[in-house]
C-alpha positions in Angstrom: 12.8 1.8 21.1 13.3 -1.2 18.9 10.6 -3.2 17.1 10.7 -6.9 17.4 9.8 -9.2 14.5 6.6 -10.1 16.2 5.6 -6.4 16.5 6.3 -5.8 12.8 4.3 -8.8 11.8 1.3 -7.7 14.0 1.6 -4.2 12.5 1.6 -5.6 9.0 -1.4 -7.9 9.7 -3.4 -5.0 11.1 -2.9 -3.0 7.9 -3.8 -6.0 5.8 -7.1 -6.2 7.7 -7.7 -2.5 7.2 -7.0 -2.9 3.4 -9.5 -5.8 3.3 -12.2 -3.8 5.1 -11.6 -0.8 2.7 -11.8 -3.2 -0.3 -15.1 -4.6 1.0 -16.5 -1.1 1.6 -15.6 -0.1 -2.0 -17.3 -3.2 -3.4 -20.5 -2.3 -1.5 -20.6 1.3 -2.7 -23.4 2.0 -5.2 -22.6 3.5 -8.6 -24.3 6.7 -7.4 -22.0 6.9 -4.4 -18.9 6.2 -6.6 -20.0 8.9 -9.1 -20.5 11.5 -6.4 -17.1 10.7 -5.0 -15.5 10.9 -8.4 -17.3 14.1 -9.2 -16.2 15.7 -5.9 -12.5 14.7 -6.7 -12.8 16.0 -10.2 -14.3 19.3 -9.1 -11.5 19.8 -6.6 -8.8 19.0 -9.2 -10.4 21.4 -11.7 -10.6 24.2 -9.1 -6.9 23.7 -8.2 -5.9 23.8 -11.9 -7.9 27.0 -12.6 -6.3 28.7 -9.5 -2.8 27.6 -10.7 -3.3 28.8 -14.3 -2.3 32.3 -15.3 -5.7 33.9 -16.0 -4.3 35.6 -19.1 -3.5 32.3 -20.6 -6.8 30.6 -19.8 -8.7 31.7 -23.0 -5.9 30.5 -25.2 -5.8 27.2 -23.4 -9.5 26.7 -23.7 -9.5 27.6 -27.4 -6.7 25.1 -28.0 -8.5 22.4 -26.1 -11.7 23.2 -28.2 -9.7 22.9 -31.4 -8.4 19.5 -30.4 -11.9 18.4 -29.5 -11.1 18.1 -25.8 -13.4 20.9 -24.7 -16.7 22.0 -26.2 
């Protein structure tokens, strides 16, 4: 199956439209919604990092972060 230039242009235009809709939706989000979304992403990232860390090294890493003022 080959894609014609017209098909590629239509594909690109559809994705431009999708991007515009997403941009509009983001602008309409309240700060509370944005904060909840950010918080959820942060919690998932922290959970993944904790799982990946060797539990024997965790106290040392937390102490180092506290010394550097990154964690209190």
